[in-house]
PDB file of N, CA, C and O in Angstrom:
ATOM      1  N   MET A   1      15.989  -5.283 -36.250  1.00  0.00           N
ATOM      2  CA  MET A   1      15.294  -6.341 -35.563  1.00  0.00           C
ATOM      3  C   MET A   1      14.849  -5.894 -34.173  1.00  0.00           C
ATOM      4  O   MET A   1      13.750  -6.214 -33.721  1.00  0.00           O
ATOM      5  N   LYS A   2      15.733  -5.145 -33.506  1.00  0.00           N
ATOM      6  CA  LYS A   2      15.418  -4.693 -32.167  1.00  0.00           C
ATOM      7  C   LYS A   2      14.267  -3.690 -32.168  1.00  0.00           C
ATOM      8  O   LYS A   2      13.422  -3.717 -31.273  1.00  0.00           O
ATOM      9  N   SER A   3      14.229  -2.808 -33.162  1.00  0.00           N
ATOM     10  CA  SER A   3      13.172  -1.806 -33.207  1.00  0.00           C
ATOM     11  C   SER A   3      11.808  -2.461 -33.458  1.00  0.00           C
ATOM     12  O   SER A   3      10.788  -1.952 -32.992  1.00  0.00           O
ATOM     13  N   VAL A   4      11.779  -3.565 -34.179  1.00  0.00           N
ATOM     14  CA  VAL A   4      10.529  -4.278 -34.409  1.00  0.00           C
ATOM     15  C   VAL A   4      10.020  -4.859 -33.097  1.00  0.00           C
ATOM     16  O   VAL A   4       8.824  -4.799 -32.812  1.00  0.00           O
ATOM     17  N   PHE A   5      10.927  -5.424 -32.294  1.00  0.00           N
ATOM     18  CA  PHE A   5      10.557  -5.967 -30.992  1.00  0.00           C
ATOM     19  C   PHE A   5      10.021  -4.869 -30.082  1.00  0.00           C
ATOM     20  O   PHE A   5       9.026  -5.061 -29.384  1.00  0.00           O
ATOM     21  N   VAL A   6      10.676  -3.736 -30.095  1.00  0.00           N
ATOM     22  CA  VAL A   6      10.235  -2.611 -29.254  1.00  0.00           C
ATOM     23  C   VAL A   6       8.858  -2.145 -29.690  1.00  0.00           C
ATOM     24  O   VAL A   6       7.998  -1.892 -28.846  1.00  0.00           O
ATOM     25  N   CYS A   7       8.633  -2.027 -30.978  1.00  0.00           N
ATOM     26  CA  CYS A   7       7.352  -1.516 -31.479  1.00  0.00           C
ATOM     27  C   CYS A   7       6.218  -2.506 -31.269  1.00  0.00           C
ATOM     28  O   CYS A   7       5.092  -2.089 -30.999  1.00  0.00           O
ATOM     29  N   LYS A   8       6.477  -3.794 -31.382  1.00  0.00           N
ATOM     30  CA  LYS A   8       5.407  -4.786 -31.314  1.00  0.00           C
ATOM     31  C   LYS A   8       5.170  -5.333 -29.917  1.00  0.00           C
ATOM     32  O   LYS A   8       4.070  -5.808 -29.636  1.00  0.00           O
ATOM     33  N   VAL A   9       6.146  -5.287 -29.041  1.00  0.00           N
ATOM     34  CA  VAL A   9       5.996  -5.907 -27.727  1.00  0.00           C
ATOM     35  C   VAL A   9       6.009  -4.878 -26.607  1.00  0.00           C
ATOM     36  O   VAL A   9       5.099  -4.849 -25.778  1.00  0.00           O
ATOM     37  N   ILE A  10       7.006  -4.057 -26.578  1.00  0.00           N
ATOM     38  CA  ILE A  10       7.189  -3.167 -25.434  1.00  0.00           C
ATOM     39  C   ILE A  10       6.225  -1.981 -25.464  1.00  0.00           C
ATOM     40  O   ILE A  10       5.659  -1.632 -24.428  1.00  0.00           O
ATOM     41  N   LEU A  11       6.030  -1.371 -26.596  1.00  0.00           N
ATOM     42  CA  LEU A  11       5.131  -0.209 -26.650  1.00  0.00           C
ATOM     43  C   LEU A  11       3.690  -0.549 -26.280  1.00  0.00           C
ATOM     44  O   LEU A  11       3.084   0.206 -25.519  1.00  0.00           O
ATOM     45  N   PRO A  12       3.103  -1.648 -26.776  1.00  0.00           N
ATOM     46  CA  PRO A  12       1.741  -1.974 -26.332  1.00  0.00           C
ATOM     47  C   PRO A  12       1.670  -2.251 -24.828  1.00  0.00           C
ATOM     48  O   PRO A  12       0.693  -1.892 -24.171  1.00  0.00           O
ATOM     49  N   PHE A  13       2.712  -2.893 -24.289  1.00  0.00           N
ATOM     50  CA  PHE A  13       2.733  -3.153 -22.851  1.00  0.00           C
ATOM     51  C   PHE A  13       2.774  -1.848 -22.067  1.00  0.00           C
ATOM     52  O   PHE A  13       2.059  -1.703 -21.075  1.00  0.00           O
ATOM     53  N   ILE A  14       3.585  -0.914 -22.489  1.00  0.00           N
ATOM     54  CA  ILE A  14       3.674   0.384 -21.808  1.00  0.00           C
ATOM     55  C   ILE A  14       2.347   1.122 -21.909  1.00  0.00           C
ATOM     56  O   ILE A  14       1.911   1.740 -20.938  1.00  0.00           O
ATOM     57  N   LEU A  15       1.708   1.069 -23.049  1.00  0.00           N
ATOM     58  CA  LEU A  15       0.409   1.731 -23.203  1.00  0.00           C
ATOM     59  C   LEU A  15      -0.640   1.103 -22.295  1.00  0.00           C
ATOM     60  O   LEU A  15      -1.437   1.822 -21.694  1.00  0.00           O
ATOM     61  N   LEU A  16      -0.656  -0.216 -22.184  1.00  0.00           N
ATOM     62  CA  LEU A  16      -1.602  -0.872 -21.278  1.00  0.00           C
ATOM     63  C   LEU A  16      -1.361  -0.458 -19.829  1.00  0.00           C
ATOM     64  O   LEU A  16      -2.306  -0.194 -19.086  1.00  0.00           O
ATOM     65  N   VAL A  17      -0.108  -0.405 -19.439  1.00  0.00           N
ATOM     66  CA  VAL A  17       0.213  -0.003 -18.068  1.00  0.00           C
ATOM     67  C   VAL A  17      -0.240   1.428 -17.816  1.00  0.00           C
ATOM     68  O   VAL A  17      -0.817   1.717 -16.767  1.00  0.00           O
ATOM     69  N   LEU A  18       0.009   2.319 -18.752  1.00  0.00           N
ATOM     70  CA  LEU A  18      -0.373   3.718 -18.579  1.00  0.00           C
ATOM     71  C   LEU A  18      -1.887   3.904 -18.562  1.00  0.00           C
ATOM     72  O   LEU A  18      -2.390   4.828 -17.922  1.00  0.00           O
ATOM     73  N   VAL A  19      -2.611   3.041 -19.252  1.00  0.00           N
ATOM     74  CA  VAL A  19      -4.071   3.162 -19.285  1.00  0.00           C
ATOM     75  C   VAL A  19      -4.686   2.613 -18.005  1.00  0.00           C
ATOM     76  O   VAL A  19      -5.587   3.235 -17.442  1.00  0.00           O
ATOM     77  N   PHE A  20      -4.217   1.459 -17.533  1.00  0.00           N
ATOM     78  CA  PHE A  20      -4.850   0.808 -16.390  1.00  0.00           C
ATOM     79  C   PHE A  20      -4.248   1.200 -15.040  1.00  0.00           C
ATOM     80  O   PHE A  20      -4.874   0.968 -14.006  1.00  0.00           O
ATOM     81  N   MET A  21      -3.066   1.780 -15.025  1.00  0.00           N
ATOM     82  CA  MET A  21      -2.427   2.135 -13.766  1.00  0.00           C
ATOM     83  C   MET A  21      -3.223   3.166 -12.958  1.00  0.00           C
ATOM     84  O   MET A  21      -3.347   2.982 -11.747  1.00  0.00           O
ATOM     85  N   PRO A  22      -3.769   4.236 -13.546  1.00  0.00           N
ATOM     86  CA  PRO A  22      -4.496   5.207 -12.724  1.00  0.00           C
ATOM     87  C   PRO A  22      -5.748   4.629 -12.066  1.00  0.00           C
ATOM     88  O   PRO A  22      -6.175   5.117 -11.020  1.00  0.00           O
ATOM     89  N   PHE A  23      -6.336   3.601 -12.661  1.00  0.00           N
ATOM     90  CA  PHE A  23      -7.568   3.051 -12.117  1.00  0.00           C
ATOM     91  C   PHE A  23      -7.313   2.093 -10.969  1.00  0.00           C
ATOM     92  O   PHE A  23      -8.122   2.005 -10.044  1.00  0.00           O
ATOM     93  N   GLY A  24      -6.215   1.385 -11.015  1.00  0.00           N
ATOM     94  CA  GLY A  24      -5.894   0.438  -9.957  1.00  0.00           C
ATOM     95  C   GLY A  24      -6.961  -0.627  -9.845  1.00  0.00           C
ATOM     96  O   GLY A  24      -7.531  -1.056 -10.848  1.00  0.00           O
ATOM     97  N   CYS A  25      -7.230  -1.052  -8.627  1.00  0.00           N
ATOM     98  CA  CYS A  25      -8.234  -2.090  -8.397  1.00  0.00           C
ATOM     99  C   CYS A  25      -9.614  -1.501  -8.145  1.00  0.00           C
ATOM    100  O   CYS A  25     -10.583  -2.245  -7.992  1.00  0.00           O
ATOM    101  N   SER A  26      -9.719  -0.190  -8.099  1.00  0.00           N
ATOM    102  CA  SER A  26     -11.012   0.413  -7.782  1.00  0.00           C
ATOM    103  C   SER A  26     -12.022   0.245  -8.911  1.00  0.00           C
ATOM    104  O   SER A  26     -13.226   0.353  -8.682  1.00  0.00           O
ATOM    105  N   SER A  27     -11.548  -0.019 -10.127  1.00  0.00           N
ATOM    106  CA  SER A  27     -12.484  -0.168 -11.231  1.00  0.00           C
ATOM    107  C   SER A  27     -13.155  -1.542 -11.227  1.00  0.00           C
ATOM    108  O   SER A  27     -14.159  -1.740 -11.911  1.00  0.00           O
ATOM    109  N   PHE A  28     -12.611  -2.489 -10.463  1.00  0.00           N
ATOM    110  CA  PHE A  28     -13.192  -3.819 -10.405  1.00  0.00           C
ATOM    111  C   PHE A  28     -13.972  -3.951  -9.102  1.00  0.00           C
ATOM    112  O   PHE A  28     -13.386  -4.194  -8.048  1.00  0.00           O
ATOM    113  N   ASN A  29     -15.272  -3.793  -9.172  1.00  0.00           N
ATOM    114  CA  ASN A  29     -16.112  -3.884  -7.980  1.00  0.00           C
ATOM    115  C   ASN A  29     -16.325  -5.336  -7.596  1.00  0.00           C
ATOM    116  O   ASN A  29     -16.310  -6.233  -8.440  1.00  0.00           O
ATOM    117  N   GLN A  30     -16.523  -5.545  -6.305  1.00  0.00           N
ATOM    118  CA  GLN A  30     -16.826  -6.877  -5.822  1.00  0.00           C
ATOM    119  C   GLN A  30     -18.286  -7.191  -6.147  1.00  0.00           C
ATOM    120  O   GLN A  30     -19.128  -6.298  -6.056  1.00  0.00           O
ATOM    121  N   PRO A  31     -18.608  -8.410  -6.516  1.00  0.00           N
ATOM    122  CA  PRO A  31     -19.996  -8.732  -6.821  1.00  0.00           C
ATOM    123  C   PRO A  31     -20.867  -8.653  -5.564  1.00  0.00           C
ATOM    124  O   PRO A  31     -20.493  -9.166  -4.509  1.00  0.00           O
ATOM    125  N   GLY A  32     -22.010  -8.018  -5.684  1.00  0.00           N
ATOM    126  CA  GLY A  32     -22.942  -7.900  -4.578  1.00  0.00           C
ATOM    127  C   GLY A  32     -22.534  -6.875  -3.536  1.00  0.00           C
ATOM    128  O   GLY A  32     -23.056  -6.894  -2.422  1.00  0.00           O
ATOM    129  N   GLU A  33     -21.617  -5.984  -3.871  1.00  0.00           N
ATOM    130  CA  GLU A  33     -21.140  -4.987  -2.920  1.00  0.00           C
ATOM    131  C   GLU A  33     -21.674  -3.620  -3.316  1.00  0.00           C
ATOM    132  O   GLU A  33     -21.552  -3.199  -4.466  1.00  0.00           O
ATOM    133  N   THR A  34     -22.273  -2.928  -2.337  1.00  0.00           N
ATOM    134  CA  THR A  34     -22.776  -1.587  -2.614  1.00  0.00           C
ATOM    135  C   THR A  34     -21.629  -0.594  -2.587  1.00  0.00           C
ATOM    136  O   THR A  34     -20.516  -0.933  -2.185  1.00  0.00           O
ATOM    137  N   ALA A  35     -21.897   0.619  -3.011  1.00  0.00           N
ATOM    138  CA  ALA A  35     -20.867   1.657  -3.014  1.00  0.00           C
ATOM    139  C   ALA A  35     -20.421   1.975  -1.592  1.00  0.00           C
ATOM    140  O   ALA A  35     -19.237   2.214  -1.355  1.00  0.00           O
ATOM    141  N   ALA A  36     -21.363   1.981  -0.638  1.00  0.00           N
ATOM    142  CA  ALA A  36     -21.010   2.264   0.757  1.00  0.00           C
ATOM    143  C   ALA A  36     -20.120   1.165   1.330  1.00  0.00           C
ATOM    144  O   ALA A  36     -19.177   1.453   2.068  1.00  0.00           O
ATOM    145  N   GLU A  37     -20.412  -0.093   0.994  1.00  0.00           N
ATOM    146  CA  GLU A  37     -19.584  -1.197   1.471  1.00  0.00           C
ATOM    147  C   GLU A  37     -18.183  -1.129   0.876  1.00  0.00           C
ATOM    148  O   GLU A  37     -17.194  -1.386   1.563  1.00  0.00           O
ATOM    149  N   GLY A  38     -18.105  -0.786  -0.393  1.00  0.00           N
ATOM    150  CA  GLY A  38     -16.799  -0.638  -1.031  1.00  0.00           C
ATOM    151  C   GLY A  38     -15.997   0.483  -0.404  1.00  0.00           C
ATOM    152  O   GLY A  38     -14.788   0.356  -0.209  1.00  0.00           O
ATOM    153  N   HIS A  39     -16.672   1.590  -0.085  1.00  0.00           N
ATOM    154  CA  HIS A  39     -16.001   2.719   0.568  1.00  0.00           C
ATOM    155  C   HIS A  39     -15.494   2.318   1.952  1.00  0.00           C
ATOM    156  O   HIS A  39     -14.371   2.660   2.324  1.00  0.00           O
ATOM    157  N   ARG A  40     -16.317   1.592   2.719  1.00  0.00           N
ATOM    158  CA  ARG A  40     -15.883   1.124   4.043  1.00  0.00           C
ATOM    159  C   ARG A  40     -14.706   0.161   3.935  1.00  0.00           C
ATOM    160  O   ARG A  40     -13.794   0.189   4.760  1.00  0.00           O
ATOM    161  N   ARG A  41     -14.732  -0.693   2.910  1.00  0.00           N
ATOM    162  CA  ARG A  41     -13.628  -1.635   2.707  1.00  0.00           C
ATOM    163  C   ARG A  41     -12.338  -0.880   2.401  1.00  0.00           C
ATOM    164  O   ARG A  41     -11.282  -1.211   2.940  1.00  0.00           O
ATOM    165  N   HIS A  42     -12.420   0.125   1.544  1.00  0.00           N
ATOM    166  CA  HIS A  42     -11.235   0.911   1.213  1.00  0.00           C
ATOM    167  C   HIS A  42     -10.723   1.667   2.436  1.00  0.00           C
ATOM    168  O   HIS A  42      -9.513   1.747   2.644  1.00  0.00           O
ATOM    169  N   GLN A  43     -11.621   2.222   3.246  1.00  0.00           N
ATOM    170  CA  GLN A  43     -11.199   2.920   4.462  1.00  0.00           C
ATOM    171  C   GLN A  43     -10.514   1.962   5.428  1.00  0.00           C
ATOM    172  O   GLN A  43      -9.506   2.312   6.042  1.00  0.00           O
ATOM    173  N   ARG A  44     -11.056   0.760   5.563  1.00  0.00           N
ATOM    174  CA  ARG A  44     -10.486  -0.237   6.474  1.00  0.00           C
ATOM    175  C   ARG A  44      -9.090  -0.653   6.014  1.00  0.00           C
ATOM    176  O   ARG A  44      -8.169  -0.753   6.825  1.00  0.00           O
ATOM    177  N   ILE A  45      -8.938  -0.893   4.724  1.00  0.00           N
ATOM    178  CA  ILE A  45      -7.632  -1.291   4.189  1.00  0.00           C
ATOM    179  C   ILE A  45      -6.622  -0.171   4.380  1.00  0.00           C
ATOM    180  O   ILE A  45      -5.477  -0.429   4.749  1.00  0.00           O
ATOM    181  N   THR A  46      -7.029   1.068   4.134  1.00  0.00           N
ATOM    182  CA  THR A  46      -6.138   2.214   4.327  1.00  0.00           C
ATOM    183  C   THR A  46      -5.739   2.343   5.789  1.00  0.00           C
ATOM    184  O   THR A  46      -4.572   2.590   6.091  1.00  0.00           O
ATOM    185  N   ARG A  47      -6.697   2.177   6.705  1.00  0.00           N
ATOM    186  CA  ARG A  47      -6.408   2.276   8.141  1.00  0.00           C
ATOM    187  C   ARG A  47      -5.435   1.180   8.577  1.00  0.00           C
ATOM    188  O   ARG A  47      -4.503   1.448   9.335  1.00  0.00           O
ATOM    189  N   ILE A  48      -5.645  -0.051   8.103  1.00  0.00           N
ATOM    190  CA  ILE A  48      -4.759  -1.159   8.463  1.00  0.00           C
ATOM    191  C   ILE A  48      -3.356  -0.919   7.909  1.00  0.00           C
ATOM    192  O   ILE A  48      -2.367  -1.176   8.595  1.00  0.00           O
ATOM    193  N   ASN A  49      -3.265  -0.432   6.681  1.00  0.00           N
ATOM    194  CA  ASN A  49      -1.958  -0.151   6.087  1.00  0.00           C
ATOM    195  C   ASN A  49      -1.219   0.930   6.871  1.00  0.00           C
ATOM    196  O   ASN A  49      -0.009   0.830   7.075  1.00  0.00           O
ATOM    197  N   GLN A  50      -1.942   1.966   7.314  1.00  0.00           N
ATOM    198  CA  GLN A  50      -1.313   3.018   8.107  1.00  0.00           C
ATOM    199  C   GLN A  50      -0.828   2.482   9.447  1.00  0.00           C
ATOM    200  O   GLN A  50       0.253   2.854   9.901  1.00  0.00           O
ATOM    201  N   GLN A  51      -1.606   1.616  10.086  1.00  0.00           N
ATOM    202  CA  GLN A  51      -1.202   1.034  11.360  1.00  0.00           C
ATOM    203  C   GLN A  51       0.043   0.167  11.193  1.00  0.00           C
ATOM    204  O   GLN A  51       0.950   0.215  12.024  1.00  0.00           O
ATOM    205  N   GLU A  52       0.088  -0.617  10.130  1.00  0.00           N
ATOM    206  CA  GLU A  52       1.250  -1.466   9.886  1.00  0.00           C
ATOM    207  C   GLU A  52       2.485  -0.621   9.581  1.00  0.00           C
ATOM    208  O   GLU A  52       3.584  -0.947  10.031  1.00  0.00           O
ATOM    209  N   MET A  53       2.313   0.461   8.822  1.00  0.00           N
ATOM    210  CA  MET A  53       3.432   1.332   8.516  1.00  0.00           C
ATOM    211  C   MET A  53       3.971   1.990   9.790  1.00  0.00           C
ATOM    212  O   MET A  53       5.185   2.085   9.967  1.00  0.00           O
ATOM    213  N   MET A  54       3.080   2.444  10.677  1.00  0.00           N
ATOM    214  CA  MET A  54       3.521   3.056  11.926  1.00  0.00           C
ATOM    215  C   MET A  54       4.223   2.031  12.816  1.00  0.00           C
ATOM    216  O   MET A  54       5.193   2.374  13.493  1.00  0.00           O
ATOM    217  N   ALA A  55       3.756   0.789  12.830  1.00  0.00           N
ATOM    218  CA  ALA A  55       4.416  -0.261  13.604  1.00  0.00           C
ATOM    219  C   ALA A  55       5.820  -0.525  13.053  1.00  0.00           C
ATOM    220  O   ALA A  55       6.756  -0.736  13.824  1.00  0.00           O
ATOM    221  N   ASP A  56       5.969  -0.516  11.733  1.00  0.00           N
ATOM    222  CA  ASP A  56       7.289  -0.717  11.131  1.00  0.00           C
ATOM    223  C   ASP A  56       8.230   0.435  11.470  1.00  0.00           C
ATOM    224  O   ASP A  56       9.403   0.213  11.769  1.00  0.00           O
ATOM    225  N   ILE A  57       7.720   1.656  11.425  1.00  0.00           N
ATOM    226  CA  ILE A  57       8.541   2.821  11.761  1.00  0.00           C
ATOM    227  C   ILE A  57       8.956   2.767  13.224  1.00  0.00           C
ATOM    228  O   ILE A  57      10.107   3.055  13.553  1.00  0.00           O
ATOM    229  N   ASP A  58       8.027   2.399  14.107  1.00  0.00           N
ATOM    230  CA  ASP A  58       8.356   2.275  15.528  1.00  0.00           C
ATOM    231  C   ASP A  58       9.431   1.211  15.754  1.00  0.00           C
ATOM    232  O   ASP A  58      10.306   1.385  16.602  1.00  0.00           O
ATOM    233  N   THR A  59       9.369   0.120  15.004  1.00  0.00           N
ATOM    234  CA  THR A  59      10.373  -0.935  15.136  1.00  0.00           C
ATOM    235  C   THR A  59      11.739  -0.438  14.679  1.00  0.00           C
ATOM    236  O   THR A  59      12.744  -0.701  15.340  1.00  0.00           O
ATOM    237  N   VAL A  60      11.787   0.272  13.563  1.00  0.00           N
ATOM    238  CA  VAL A  60      13.056   0.780  13.044  1.00  0.00           C
ATOM    239  C   VAL A  60      13.666   1.782  14.014  1.00  0.00           C
ATOM    240  O   VAL A  60      14.873   1.756  14.257  1.00  0.00           O
ATOM    241  N   LEU A  61      12.839   2.665  14.570  1.00  0.00           N
ATOM    242  CA  LEU A  61      13.338   3.679  15.502  1.00  0.00           C
ATOM    243  C   LEU A  61      13.432   3.166  16.932  1.00  0.00           C
ATOM    244  O   LEU A  61      13.777   3.925  17.838  1.00  0.00           O
ATOM    245  N   MET A  62      13.133   1.898  17.146  1.00  0.00           N
ATOM    246  CA  MET A  62      13.169   1.234  18.453  1.00  0.00           C
ATOM    247  C   MET A  62      12.275   1.942  19.477  1.00  0.00           C
ATOM    248  O   MET A  62      12.637   2.065  20.647  1.00  0.00           O
ATOM    249  N   LEU A  63      11.124   2.397  19.033  1.00  0.00           N
ATOM    250  CA  LEU A  63      10.177   3.039  19.932  1.00  0.00           C
ATOM    251  C   LEU A  63       9.166   2.046  20.486  1.00  0.00           C
ATOM    252  O   LEU A  63       8.355   2.401  21.342  1.00  0.00           O
ATOM    253  N   ASP A  64       9.204   0.813  20.011  1.00  0.00           N
ATOM    254  CA  ASP A  64       8.235  -0.183  20.455  1.00  0.00           C
ATOM    255  C   ASP A  64       8.697  -0.945  21.694  1.00  0.00           C
ATOM    256  O   ASP A  64       7.944  -1.739  22.258  1.00  0.00           O
ATOM    257  N   GLU A  65       9.943  -0.699  22.115  1.00  0.00           N
ATOM    258  CA  GLU A  65      10.450  -1.374  23.296  1.00  0.00           C
ATOM    259  C   GLU A  65      10.226  -0.507  24.535  1.00  0.00           C
ATOM    260  O   GLU A  65      10.298   0.719  24.445  1.00  0.00           O
ATOM    261  N   PRO A  66       9.961  -1.114  25.672  1.00  0.00           N
ATOM    262  CA  PRO A  66       9.763  -0.326  26.882  1.00  0.00           C
ATOM    263  C   PRO A  66      11.075   0.293  27.359  1.00  0.00           C
ATOM    264  O   PRO A  66      12.158  -0.228  27.094  1.00  0.00           O
ATOM    265  N   SER A  67      10.955   1.395  28.056  1.00  0.00           N
ATOM    266  CA  SER A  67      12.133   2.047  28.605  1.00  0.00           C
ATOM    267  C   SER A  67      12.677   1.210  29.760  1.00  0.00           C
ATOM    268  O   SER A  67      11.919   0.687  30.577  1.00  0.00           O
ATOM    269  N   ARG A  68      13.969   1.096  29.813  1.00  0.00           N
ATOM    270  CA  ARG A  68      14.594   0.347  30.895  1.00  0.00           C
ATOM    271  C   ARG A  68      15.143   1.272  31.974  1.00  0.00           C
ATOM    272  O   ARG A  68      15.939   0.852  32.813  1.00  0.00           O
ATOM    273  N   LEU A  69      14.717   2.522  31.949  1.00  0.00           N
ATOM    274  CA  LEU A  69      15.135   3.465  32.970  1.00  0.00           C
ATOM    275  C   LEU A  69      14.347   3.211  34.247  1.00  0.00           C
ATOM    276  O   LEU A  69      13.168   2.861  34.202  1.00  0.00           O
ATOM    277  N   THR A  70      14.994   3.385  35.356  1.00  0.00           N
ATOM    278  CA  THR A  70      14.325   3.155  36.626  1.00  0.00           C
ATOM    279  C   THR A  70      13.659   4.436  37.109  1.00  0.00           C
ATOM    280  O   THR A  70      14.113   5.542  36.815  1.00  0.00           O
ATOM    281  N   ASP A  71      12.579   4.262  37.851  1.00  0.00           N
ATOM    282  CA  ASP A  71      11.932   5.442  38.444  1.00  0.00           C
ATOM    283  C   ASP A  71      12.446   5.677  39.861  1.00  0.00           C
ATOM    284  O   ASP A  71      11.985   6.597  40.536  1.00  0.00           O
ATOM    285  N   LYS A  72      13.383   4.868  40.317  1.00  0.00           N
ATOM    286  CA  LYS A  72      13.991   5.009  41.646  1.00  0.00           C
ATOM    287  C   LYS A  72      15.264   5.819  41.543  1.00  0.00           C
ATOM    288  O   LYS A  72      15.969   5.782  40.535  1.00  0.00           O
ATOM    289  N   ARG A  73      15.540   6.544  42.597  1.00  0.00           N
ATOM    290  CA  ARG A  73      16.761   7.334  42.640  1.00  0.00           C
ATOM    291  C   ARG A  73      17.896   6.464  43.153  1.00  0.00           C
ATOM    292  O   ARG A  73      17.808   5.868  44.227  1.00  0.00           O
ATOM    293  N   ILE A  74      18.964   6.402  42.366  1.00  0.00           N
ATOM    294  CA  ILE A  74      20.108   5.574  42.762  1.00  0.00           C
ATOM    295  C   ILE A  74      21.184   6.501  43.298  1.00  0.00           C
ATOM    296  O   ILE A  74      21.574   7.453  42.621  1.00  0.00           O
ATOM    297  N   PRO A  75      21.688   6.229  44.550  1.00  0.00           N
ATOM    298  CA  PRO A  75      22.705   7.122  45.139  1.00  0.00           C
ATOM    299  C   PRO A  75      24.046   7.008  44.471  1.00  0.00           C
ATOM    300  O   PRO A  75      24.990   7.696  44.860  1.00  0.00           O
TER     301      PRO A  75
END
């Protein structure tokens, strides 16, 4: 009974994932969008994702807080 479930349900799902996974969302173009506009949109999304990732890394490493060291010499 279990092998029938695997053959009829799980294998087709795995095949669909393997077929559509490499394409991602790039295969679905926006209506009325030229190739140059799509390329600019992808560049913008990539740039924003990189900025957010760097902000998260800075937060984890506590690099986003100002230094509390003084520039005055204390005797």
